[in-house]
N, C-alpha and C positions, 0 to 999 in steps of 0.2 A: 566408463564412467564421469567423474567430475559433474559438470552442468548437462551435460547429455543424459546422466544417471537419473539425475535429480528430478530432469524433466517426465522422463519418462516412468518414473514411482509415484510420479502426482497426477499426470496427465491420462487417464483413460480416456478408450475409446468411444466412441459416440458422447462425451462431454458436450455441453451448450459450450458458447465461447465464452458467458457469464461464467460457470462452471469452472473453466482455465483459469480465468482471471481470477476468481477468485482463491483456486488452488496456490496461482502461484504467489497471491499477494499473502496469502495463511504462511506459506513455505517460509519467504524472506522477512516476514516480520515475525514465526516463529524462531527461525533458525540464524539470523546474524543482528549484531547488537550493534549498538553506533559506536565507531571509533572516535571515542573522546581524545586521542593522539593523533585525530588529523594526518593520517598516514597512507588507509588504504582509499585508493583511489578509483581502481579497476576492478572489473569483476573476478578477474582468476587471485588475487590478492583476498579480497573481501571472501569468495567461497573458502581459501586455502584456508585464513585466520578467523572467521568466521564473525568480523568485524569489516565495518566499511563505514565512508563517510556517504553524506546525500549523493553524491555523485555514484558512488558504489552501487547503490542500493538500487538506485535510477538504472546504469548501465545491465546492472541484474536480470534486473525485471525485464526489460527491453531486451535481452538476450534470450530467456526464457520464454517471454512470451514469441518471440519469433521462432523457436522451437514448438513451439506448440499451436504456429500455426496460425499465429494470431498480428494484423498489425499495431504494432505500439511506435511511439516516439520518444525520442529524449528531449528535455525541456528544463533548458537553465536559465536562471533570473535569479531574484533574491525575493526574501521571505522576512515578515516581521513577527516577533512573536508579541504578546499578551503585556510585556514591558518597554514597548517598544523599539526595541534592538532589530537590528535588519544587517541580514547578513546576506552572502552567497548560500545559491542553494539549486536541487535539481530536482525533477519529479519526472512525470510521464503520462501520454495519451496514449490511451487504447481504444480499438476500435470493438465494439462489441455489438452486434446484429444489424451490419450498417451506422450506426451511429456511435461517434468519437468523443468521451470522458478523458476527464482526469484523472490519474491517481497518483497519490502520494504515498510510499509505504513507511519511507523512514517518519514523516505526522503519525501512520496509524501504527506503530510498533512504540511498545509501553518501553522496549528497551532503549530509546532514545532518550526516557528523561528517567533513566535510570531504575525502571521497575524491572522485576524479574519476568524474563520475558516466557517462562515455564507457568507463570499464571496465567489461566490460558483467560479467566474473567477482564481481565484487563485490557485484553487485545482491542482493537477499535478500529469503526468504518465511517470514520468523519471526513475524509479523504478518497473514500471510493468511489469511484464509476462518477465523478462530480460534475458540475458544469464549473466554465471560466469565471462566471460571476459568482459561484461558490469559492471557488478557489484562490481567487483571485481578491479577498476581502483581503487575506495577506499573504499572498503570491505574488511576484510581478514577474511577470515572464520577459525575458531580456532577448529573446529569439525566437525566430518563426514559428506558431503551433498553428495547432487546427481549432477549428470553431466546433466548441462544446458546451448547446444548447442547454441541457438536459441533467438534471440530479437523479441517479438511478432512487427508485421509490426504495428509501428504506428498511421499511418492513419488511419488504423480497429479500433485502442483503441479510439484514438480521438472521430471518428464517431458517433461509440457505447456510447460514453462517451457525446455529445451533443443529442444522441437520448435516452438519456437512460429517459430524463425530470426531474433529479436532479438537473442540469446545467441548469440555469436558462439563465446565462451571456454568456454561451459557444456559438461563431460561429463554424460552420466550412466551413472551405477554400476548395479550389480546389484543393491544392498542400499541399503536406508533409510539403516544408517549408513555405509557410505562413499559413499551420493551427498552427503549431510550434509558427509563430508571434504572430498572432491572438490571441492564446488561453494564452498569459500574463504567462510563467513558470516563477517562482519567484525561486531562485538560492538555492536550497537544500543543498548546498554543508556548508553551516553555520550550520546545527543540525547534530546530530547524537544519 
């Protein structure tokens, strides 16, 4: 049970690395709320209570990725929101098909903005498999990190999310521009 049971329930045989990352990302963003009391920093308490700070999210992602057979690292640093506030933050990097990407499950989680995590239409993928260049527009790593040169194709991500069956309210559009518009992204800039 525990994290092993969670990973066993969401990771299926013959899943691609991309699909494993998507399943873990979505499980975390649908099942963990941001801990605005700033007390849950580690995997056990984050999973037990269903709430965690960014470190709890990132450590949970790292462990779930490892159990799913993925390479992932924890990255600590700072993040600056749209109001110009900078604070400590943590996220991950994960290897998909031989390429390293950045991923931030906190900034993709609608609960980190105080929104209903069960409203699947508000889940985001703005920080899902992105490059260092994209992430470092508002994230500053303060520890060793991998070289992440590419952003995963947003249209592919949105289509996979829509087809996963988890997202009951997602509509897939004919173009990336309308897909982004229809997907109703919430601003992740307010959380860190």
